[in-house]
C-alpha positions as CSV (number, residue, x, y, z in Angstrom):
1,X,119.9,115.7,99.4
2,X,121.8,113.4,101.5
3,X,122.4,113.6,105.4
4,X,125.3,115.8,105.5
5,X,123.8,118.4,103.0
6,X,120.5,118.4,105.1
7,X,122.7,119.2,108.4
8,X,124.7,122.0,106.3
9,X,120.9,123.4,105.6
10,X,119.8,123.0,109.1
11,X,123.2,124.8,110.4
12,X,122.7,127.8,108.0
13,X,118.9,128.3,108.6
14,X,119.1,128.0,112.4
15,X,122.5,129.7,112.7
16,X,124.1,126.9,114.5
17,X,127.1,124.9,114.1
18,X,127.1,121.8,112.0
19,X,128.0,119.8,114.8
20,X,125.0,120.9,116.7
21,X,122.5,120.5,113.5
22,X,124.2,117.0,113.3
23,X,123.1,116.1,116.7
24,X,119.6,117.6,116.4
25,X,118.9,115.8,113.2
26,X,120.0,112.4,114.6
27,X,118.1,113.1,118.2
28,X,115.0,113.7,115.8
29,X,115.3,110.9,113.6
30,X,116.1,108.5,116.6
31,X,113.1,109.8,118.7
32,X,110.8,109.2,115.4
33,X,112.3,105.7,114.9
34,X,111.7,104.9,118.5
35,X,108.1,106.1,118.5
36,X,107.0,104.6,115.4
37,X,108.5,101.1,116.3
38,X,106.6,101.1,119.5
39,X,103.3,101.8,117.7
40,X,103.0,105.3,118.3
41,X,102.2,108.0,115.6
42,X,104.5,110.9,115.1
43,X,102.6,114.1,113.5
44,X,104.6,117.2,112.5
45,X,101.9,119.6,111.4
46,X,102.5,120.7,107.9
47,X,105.0,118.3,107.2
48,X,103.4,114.8,107.6
49,X,102.6,111.9,109.8
50,X,105.1,108.9,110.4
51,X,103.2,105.6,111.5
52,X,103.3,101.8,111.5
53,X,101.1,100.0,109.3
54,X,100.1,96.3,109.4
55,X,100.2,94.7,106.1
56,X,97.8,91.6,105.7
57,X,99.1,88.2,104.5
58,X,98.6,87.7,100.9
59,X,99.1,85.5,98.0
60,X,102.0,86.1,95.6
61,X,103.7,84.5,92.6
62,X,107.2,83.5,92.1
63,X,108.6,85.3,89.4
64,X,110.7,82.4,88.1
65,X,108.1,79.4,88.6
66,X,104.7,81.4,88.6
67,X,103.7,79.1,91.5
68,X,101.6,80.8,94.2
69,X,103.4,81.7,97.5
70,X,102.0,83.0,100.8
71,X,103.8,86.1,101.7
72,X,103.4,86.6,105.6
73,X,101.8,89.5,107.4
74,X,104.1,92.2,108.5
75,X,104.2,95.8,109.9
76,X,106.0,98.4,107.7
77,X,106.9,102.1,108.7
78,X,104.9,104.6,106.4
79,X,104.9,108.4,106.0
80,X,102.0,110.5,104.9
81,X,102.6,114.1,103.6
82,X,100.8,116.8,105.1
83,X,98.7,119.5,103.6
84,X,101.5,122.4,103.3
85,X,104.3,119.7,102.2
86,X,102.0,118.6,99.3
87,X,101.3,122.1,98.2
88,X,104.8,123.1,98.2
89,X,105.8,119.9,96.2
90,X,102.7,120.4,93.8
91,X,101.4,123.7,93.7
92,X,97.6,123.9,92.9
93,X,96.9,125.1,89.3
94,X,95.4,128.5,88.9
95,X,92.0,128.9,87.4
96,X,93.3,131.1,84.5
97,X,95.4,128.2,83.2
98,X,92.3,125.7,83.1
99,X,90.1,128.2,81.3
100,X,92.5,128.8,78.9
101,X,93.1,125.0,78.1
102,X,88.9,124.8,77.8
103,X,88.8,127.6,75.3
104,X,91.6,126.1,73.3
105,X,89.9,122.8,73.1
106,X,86.7,124.5,71.5
């Protein structure tokens, strides 16, 4: 799903125009980017958390020469999915399925 498809879905679910949905989505994304870039954590309960994470300096290897190189410390944006989002993407297996597999192994 790309941005225009997401705008269409928002407009349909919220019964608003596509123009309004695009404005809302753009404003939400801009607000999240501004907050995370200033060091704040943005938590949307059930969906997930956006935050900035610091990566330490580390040693890597130049793939063509194999010589070690230093990779400098940096700050990167990160997203952690919330419990509800994780459950929707990968539903928990029921007990019947695991019992059937255990019986089949015997």
